[in-house]
C-alpha positions in Angstrom: -100.1 84.0 2.0 -96.9 84.6 0.1 -97.0 87.1 -2.8 -94.3 88.4 -5.1 -92.5 91.4 -3.6 -92.7 94.8 -5.1 -90.1 97.5 -5.7 -89.5 98.5 -2.1 -86.3 96.8 -0.7 -87.7 95.4 2.6 -84.1 95.0 3.9 -83.5 98.7 3.5 -86.8 99.4 5.1 -85.9 97.3 8.1 -82.7 99.3 8.6 -84.8 102.6 8.4 -87.0 101.3 11.2 -83.9 100.3 13.1 -82.4 103.8 12.9 -85.7 105.2 14.2 -84.9 103.8 17.7 -81.1 103.4 17.5 -80.2 107.1 17.2 -82.2 108.3 20.2 -81.0 105.3 22.2 -77.4 106.2 21.5 -78.2 109.8 22.6 -79.6 108.4 25.9 -76.4 106.3 26.4 -74.3 109.4 25.7 -76.3 111.4 28.2 -75.8 108.6 30.8 -72.0 108.4 30.1 -72.4 104.8 29.0 -71.5 104.9 25.3 -67.7 104.7 25.1 -67.0 104.2 21.4 -68.9 103.5 18.1 -67.6 101.7 15.1 -69.1 99.6 12.3 -67.3 96.4 11.2 -68.8 95.5 7.9 -69.4 91.8 8.8 -71.9 92.6 11.6 -74.2 94.9 9.5 -77.0 95.7 9.7 -76.4 95.4 13.4 -75.0 98.6 15.0 -71.9 98.2 17.1 -70.8 100.0 20.3 -68.3 99.6 23.1 -68.9 100.4 26.7 -66.6 100.3 29.8 -66.9 97.2 31.9 -68.3 99.1 34.9 -71.1 100.3 32.7 -72.1 96.8 31.4 -75.0 96.5 33.8 -76.2 100.1 33.2 -76.3 99.3 29.5 -78.7 96.5 30.1 -80.8 98.7 32.4 -81.1 101.3 29.7 -81.9 98.8 27.0 -84.6 97.3 29.2 -86.1 100.7 29.9 -86.0 101.4 26.1 -88.0 98.3 25.4 -85.2 96.3 23.8 -85.2 92.5 23.7 -82.1 90.7 25.0 -80.9 88.2 22.4 -77.6 86.7 23.4 -74.2 87.1 25.0 -70.9 85.3 24.6 -67.2 85.7 25.4 -64.0 85.7 23.4 -60.4 85.1 24.6 -58.4 88.0 23.1 -55.0 87.6 24.8 -54.8 89.2 28.3 -58.4 90.1 28.2 -61.8 88.4 27.8 -64.1 90.2 25.4 -67.8 90.2 26.2 -70.4 90.7 23.5 -74.2 91.0 23.8 -76.9 91.6 21.3 -80.2 93.5 21.8 -83.1 93.9 19.4 -85.9 96.4 19.0 -88.3 96.9 16.0 -86.2 94.4 14.0 -83.0 96.5 14.6 -80.0 94.8 16.2 -77.4 96.3 18.5 -74.1 94.5 19.3 -72.4 95.8 22.4 -68.9 95.0 23.6 -66.7 95.3 26.6 -63.5 93.7 28.0 -62.3 92.5 31.3 -58.8 91.4 32.2 -58.1 87.8 32.9 -56.5 88.8 36.2 -59.8 90.4 37.3 -62.7 89.2 35.1 -65.6 90.8 37.0 -68.7 92.4 35.4 -72.1 93.6 36.4 -74.8 91.2 35.3 -77.6 91.6 32.7 -79.8 89.1 34.6 -81.1 91.7 36.9 -82.8 93.4 34.0 -83.2 90.4 31.6 -84.0 86.9 33.0 -83.0 85.5 29.6 -79.4 86.3 30.5 -79.3 84.0 33.5 -78.1 80.8 32.0 -75.9 82.3 29.2 -74.0 84.3 31.9 -73.5 81.2 34.0 -72.2 79.5 30.9 -69.7 82.4 30.6 -68.8 81.9 34.2 -68.1 78.2 33.7 -66.3 78.4 30.3 -64.3 81.7 30.6 -64.1 82.4 34.4 -66.0 85.6 34.1 -67.7 86.5 37.4 -70.9 88.5 37.5 -70.9 90.5 40.7 -74.6 90.9 41.1 -75.9 87.7 39.5 -78.8 86.2 41.4 -77.6 82.6 40.9 -73.9 81.6 41.4 -74.4 77.9 40.7 -72.5 76.3 37.8 -74.5 75.7 34.7 -72.4 74.0 32.0 -69.8 72.6 34.4 -70.7 69.1 35.5 -67.6 68.4 37.5 -65.6 67.6 34.3 -63.0 70.3 35.0 -61.3 71.7 38.0 -62.6 74.9 39.4 -59.6 76.9 38.1 -59.9 75.5 34.5 -61.9 77.4 31.9 -62.2 75.4 28.7 -62.9 78.3 26.3 -59.7 80.2 27.2 -57.0 79.6 24.6 -54.6 78.0 27.0 -57.0 75.1 27.6 -56.2 72.2 25.4 -59.1 70.5 23.5 -58.6 67.1 25.2 -58.4 68.7 28.6 -57.1 66.7 31.5 -60.0 64.3 32.3 -59.9 62.0 35.2 -60.4 58.3 34.6 -64.0 58.8 35.6 -65.8 62.1 35.9 -67.4 62.4 39.3 -71.2 62.3 39.3 -72.9 65.7 39.1 -74.7 65.2 42.4 -73.7 68.5 44.1 -76.1 70.8 42.3 -78.2 72.6 44.9 -81.8 72.3 43.5 -84.4 74.5 45.1 -86.2 72.8 47.9 -89.8 73.0 48.9 -91.4 71.5 52.0 -94.7 71.3 53.7 -97.6 69.0 54.3 -98.3 66.9 51.3 -95.4 68.2 49.2 -93.3 65.6 47.5 -90.3 65.9 45.2 -90.2 64.0 41.9 -86.9 63.6 40.0 -87.1 62.9 36.2 -84.1 62.1 34.2 -81.4 62.8 33.0 -81.8 59.4 31.4 -85.3 59.0 30.1 -87.5 56.1 29.0 -87.6 57.3 25.4 -84.8 58.1 23.0 -84.6 61.8 23.8 -81.3 63.3 24.9 -80.5 63.7 28.6 -82.0 66.5 30.8 -82.9 66.5 34.4 -86.2 67.9 35.7 -86.8 68.3 39.4 -90.5 68.7 40.5 -92.1 69.8 43.7 -95.8 68.7 43.7 -98.7 68.7 46.1 -100.7 65.6 45.1 -100.7 65.8 41.3 -100.4 69.6 41.1 -96.9 70.9 40.1 -95.8 73.7 42.5 -92.3 74.1 41.0 -90.1 72.7 38.3 -86.3 73.2 38.0 -84.3 72.1 35.0 -80.7 70.9 34.8 -79.2 70.7 31.4 -75.7 70.4 29.9 -75.3 66.6 30.0 -74.5 66.4 26.3 -71.9 69.2 26.3 -70.0 68.6 23.1 -67.4 71.3 23.1 -68.7 72.8 19.9 -67.3 76.3 20.7 -63.9 74.8 21.5 -63.4 72.4 18.6 -64.5 75.2 16.2 -61.2 77.0 16.8 -58.6 76.5 14.1 -61.1 75.1 11.5 -61.3 76.4 8.0 -64.7 77.7 6.6 -65.7 74.4 5.2 -64.9 72.6 8.4 -66.9 75.1 10.5 -70.0 74.7 8.2 -69.9 70.9 8.8 -69.6 71.5 12.5 -72.5 74.0 12.5 -74.6 71.4 10.8 -74.2 69.3 13.9 -75.1 71.8 16.6 -78.6 70.5 16.6 -79.4 67.6 14.2 -83.0 68.6 13.7 -81.9 72.2 12.7 -78.9 71.2 10.6 -80.0 73.5 7.7 -80.7 76.7 9.6 -77.6 76.4 11.8 -75.4 75.9 8.8 -77.0 78.8 7.0 -76.5 81.1 10.0 -72.8 80.1 10.3 -72.2 80.5 6.5 -74.0 83.8 6.5 -71.7 85.0 9.3 -68.6 83.8 7.4 -69.7 85.2 4.1 -70.4 88.6 5.6 -67.0 88.5 7.2 -65.5 87.7 3.8 -67.7 90.2 1.8 -68.8 87.3 -0.4 -71.9 87.5 -2.6 -74.0 84.4 -2.9 -75.5 83.3 -6.2 -79.2 83.8 -6.5 -80.0 80.2 -7.2 -78.1 79.1 -4.1 -80.0 81.6 -2.0 -83.3 80.2 -3.1 -82.2 76.6 -2.5 -81.1 77.5 1.0 -84.5 79.0 1.8 -86.2 75.9 0.2 -84.2 73.6 2.4 -84.9 75.7 5.5 -88.7 75.6 4.8 -88.6 71.9 4.2 -86.8 71.5 7.5 -89.5 73.6 9.2 -92.3 71.5 7.8 -90.7 68.2 8.7 -90.2 69.2 12.3 -93.6 70.7 12.8 -95.3 67.6 11.3 -93.3 65.4 13.7 -94.1 67.7 16.7 -97.9 67.8 16.1 -98.0 64.0 16.0 -95.8 63.7 19.1 -97.9 66.2 21.1 -101.1 64.2 20.3 -99.3 61.0 21.2 -98.5 62.4 24.7 -102.2 62.6 25.4 -102.9 59.1 24.0 -104.2 60.2 20.6 -102.0 57.8 18.6 -104.0 58.2 15.4 -102.5 61.6 14.8 -99.0 60.3 15.8 -99.1 57.7 13.1 -100.6 60.0 10.4 -98.3 62.9 11.0 -95.4 60.5 11.3 -96.3 59.1 7.9 -96.4 62.6 6.4 -93.1 63.5 7.9 -91.4 60.3 6.7 -92.7 60.9 3.1 -91.5 64.5 3.3 -88.0 63.5 4.4 -87.7 60.8 1.8 -88.4 63.4 -0.9 -85.8 65.7 0.7 -83.4 62.8 0.4 -84.3 62.2 -3.3 -84.0 65.9 -4.1 -81.0 67.0 -2.0 -79.3 63.6 -1.3 -79.9 63.6 2.5 -83.0 63.2 4.6 -82.0 66.1 6.8 -80.2 68.0 4.0 -77.1 67.9 6.1 -73.9 69.5 4.6 -75.9 70.8 1.6 -75.2 74.5 2.5 -71.5 75.3 2.1 -69.5 78.6 2.3 -70.3 80.5 -0.8 -73.5 78.7 -1.7 -74.8 75.1 -1.8 -73.3 71.8 -2.8 -76.2 70.3 -4.6 -78.7 71.4 -7.3 -82.4 70.5 -7.6 -83.4 68.8 -10.8 -86.7 69.2 -12.8 -88.1 65.9 -11.6 -87.5 66.8 -7.9 -89.1 70.2 -8.5 -92.2 68.5 -10.0 -92.4 66.0 -7.1 -92.2 68.8 -4.5 -95.0 70.7 -6.2 -97.1 67.5 -6.0 -96.1 66.7 -2.4 -97.0 70.2 -1.3 -100.6 69.8 -2.6 -100.9 66.4 -0.9 -99.6 67.6 2.5 -101.9 70.6 2.4 -105.0 68.5 1.8 -104.1 65.8 4.4 -103.2 68.5 6.9 -106.6 70.1 6.6 -108.3 66.7 7.0 -106.2 65.8 10.1 -106.6 69.1 11.8 -110.4 68.9 11.2 -110.4 65.6 13.0 -108.4 66.9 15.9 -110.5 70.0 16.3 -113.7 67.9 16.5 -112.3 65.6 19.2 -113.5 66.7 22.7 -111.0 64.5 24.6 -108.1 66.1 22.7 -109.4 69.6 23.3 -109.7 68.8 27.0 -106.0 67.8 27.3 -104.6 70.7 25.2 -106.7 73.7 25.8 -105.6 75.8 28.8 -102.8 73.3 29.5 -99.3 74.7 30.0 -100.3 78.4 29.9 -97.6 80.9 29.3 -98.8 84.5 29.5 -97.8 87.1 26.8 -96.1 89.2 29.5 -93.9 86.3 30.7 -93.1 85.1 27.2 -91.9 88.7 26.4 -89.9 88.9 29.6 -88.2 85.6 28.9 -87.5 86.5 25.2 -89.3 83.4 23.9 -88.8 82.6 20.2 -90.6 80.8 17.4 -93.8 78.9 18.0 -93.4 79.2 21.8 -93.3 83.0 21.6 -95.8 83.4 18.8 -98.4 81.3 20.7 -98.1 83.8 23.6 -98.2 87.0 21.7 -94.5 87.5 20.8 -95.1 88.6 17.2 -91.6 88.4 15.7 -90.2 86.5 12.7 -86.9 87.3 11.1 -88.2 86.4 7.7 -90.8 89.1 7.9 -89.4 91.7 10.3 -85.7 91.7 9.4 -85.8 90.0 6.1 -82.7 88.5 4.4 -82.5 87.2 0.9 -84.6 85.7 -0.5 -87.3 86.6 2.1 -86.7 90.3 1.4 -88.7 89.8 -1.8 -91.5 87.8 -0.3 -94.4 88.6 2.1 -94.3 86.1 5.0 -97.3 85.7 7.3 -96.3 84.7 10.8 -99.2 83.4 12.9 -99.5 84.9 16.4 -101.9 84.3 19.2 -102.2 85.2 22.9 -103.9 82.0 24.1 -100.5 80.7 25.3 -101.4 77.1 25.9 -100.4 73.8 24.3 -103.3 74.1 21.9 -102.0 77.5 20.7 -98.5 76.1 20.2 -100.0 73.3 18.1 -102.1 75.8 16.1 -99.1 78.0 15.4 -97.2 74.9 14.1 -100.1 74.0 11.8 -100.3 77.5 10.3 -96.6 77.7 9.9 -96.7 74.5 7.9 -99.3 76.1 5.7 -97.3 79.2 5.3 -94.1 77.2 4.5 -96.0 75.3 1.8 -96.9 78.6 0.2 -93.3 79.8 0.5 -92.0 76.5 -1.0 -94.4 76.8 -3.9 -93.2 80.4 -4.6 -89.5 79.5 -4.3 -90.0 76.6 -6.7 -91.9 78.7 -9.2 -89.3 81.5 -9.1 -86.1 79.5 -8.8 -83.6 81.4 -10.9 -81.0 79.8 -13.1 -77.3 80.3 -12.4 -74.3 79.1 -10.4 -74.6 77.1 -7.1 -71.7 78.7 -5.3 -68.9 81.2 -5.6 -65.3 80.6 -4.8 -64.6 81.0 -1.1 -62.3 84.0 -0.3 -60.6 83.4 3.0 -60.8 86.5 5.2 -58.2 87.3 7.9 -59.0 89.1 11.1 -62.6 89.9 10.2 -65.9 88.9 11.9 -69.5 88.3 10.9 -72.9 88.0 12.4 -75.5 85.7 10.9 -79.3 85.7 11.8 -81.6 83.1 10.4 -85.2 82.1 11.3 -85.0 78.4 12.1 -88.0 76.3 12.8 -87.7 76.9 16.5 -87.1 80.6 16.0 -84.3 83.1 15.7 -80.8 81.5 15.3 -77.7 83.7 15.9 -74.2 82.8 14.7 -71.1 84.8 15.4 -67.8 84.1 13.7 -64.4 85.7 14.1 -61.5 84.8 11.8 -57.9 84.9 13.1 -55.0 86.5 11.3 -54.3 83.1 9.7 -57.8 83.0 8.1 -58.9 80.2 10.4 -61.8 80.3 12.9 -60.8 82.0 16.1 -64.3 82.1 17.6 -67.7 80.6 16.8 -70.7 81.0 18.9 -74.1 79.6 17.8 -77.2 80.7 19.9 -80.1 78.2 19.4 -83.6 79.5 20.3 -83.7 76.7 22.9 -81.6 78.9 25.2 -84.5 81.3 25.4 -87.4 78.7 25.3 -86.2 76.2 27.8 -86.8 78.5 30.8 -90.4 79.0 29.7 -91.1 75.3 30.5 -90.3 75.9 34.2 -93.0 78.5 34.3 -95.8 77.2 32.1 -95.9 73.9 34.0 -97.0 75.6 37.3 -100.4 74.5 38.6 -100.7 71.8 35.9 -100.8 68.1 36.9 -97.7 66.0 36.8 -99.2 63.7 34.0 -99.4 66.8 31.7 -95.6 67.4 31.9 -94.8 65.3 28.8 -97.2 67.2 26.6 -96.1 70.6 28.0 -92.5 69.6 27.4 -93.2 68.5 23.9 -95.1 71.6 23.1 -91.9 73.6 23.9 -89.6 70.9 22.5 -86.3 72.6 23.3 -83.2 71.2 21.8 -80.9 69.6 24.4 -78.1 69.5 21.8 -78.6 73.0 20.6 -78.3 74.2 24.2 -75.6 71.9 25.4 -72.8 73.3 23.2 
């Protein structure tokens, strides 16, 4: 249920909550001789910023874990003779950005993975792309590197040219040491990276006893696009277009996060109408993807009726997005300083009408699904992810909320225009495929309410403000996409062009959950378990 906000500034309230844990946490870091320096760059607000010595990097993660913080992301930045490392933590909707540096001559750091399993793959990505070694990391295998570069080449260092030095043919990535299981009746099942459908490539290696899955290991990175590298040197408009292509099904939310980071770095205020239109597009993106997912999940257990009906609703929804915003996926409609397209009176009226139709049809279809024993048999208890494990892995969005991780940026760390709305985020502890479907259904209903409110309260005014190119500043953007929390970090160089861009899609945190929730399920249930998570290959394979 969305209601008009009252006089309390919920953004300021979130900062007050943040300070309630940040100050004593800083005191703890000081007592442990971990906190080296404090500063507050304007562009990363409301996140708090600290620096620590490289030898204390691991102890910082240990203290954050003991303090109950969630690990959000980490990334690197080539700053001359050094590699800067940045990591973000969250607690009670308050964010902390921690930094350290290592020399290129000796790029060694303690790992965060010992305290946060979510750091495993991002740190291995740092190892492959920057040459940073984590001294106590439990897994030294390459993650992003699929034999496309020599072992002494690190593509995200400034001295690495964008084209690289590719061989005529990249050797096959057949040297990855998958975990191995053996025993009476145990067999190994390789799936992918090329699949029978049109999904992007990812490899899944199963060990099974009969039909029961004992272990699953993922191998991703096959569609590595060089997003982080080719962002360097772009202007703000060019980066916004690139961000729209990080993950095609999340084009709106990724662009908003990148523009938010750039706008904060530039100190640019966005027109009210543009802010409302950004939120409207993001909610329409959320509804479209949830409609598609619900139908696809049902199709994976042979209930094709729902697949066709939800597919029909999604197609009609995206056609109206095209009519209203000029593009089915609303790509390139968010730009630095605002939006590039307005919404006319006829489109507003059509969206009101469509919202009523989708709400009615959704209720009818969900009633049919809930009364079908064969569907219940395939979804209930399948792919169980416990609340404890979901919290430990840092799962986001519908994956986390179906397993008790009750966090939604729109509600808990609200940004405009959500800071003047009350957003309900459905949350359950059932943790199975049925719960992940239920969360999607309720999120559609909530988004329909939000869309109705945004349309009714859409202010008049300009669509964008003139871009003011910053030099040497940085910004942090945080947006609740349809998969969950999206983080974007941007640093401008002295020439006003992009020196560093890092987008963290929720899929980095949700993909590992699939390896756990498939345990003790049967092999034929892998497709529906996989679809219930629906991690983005593209959003992960930067």
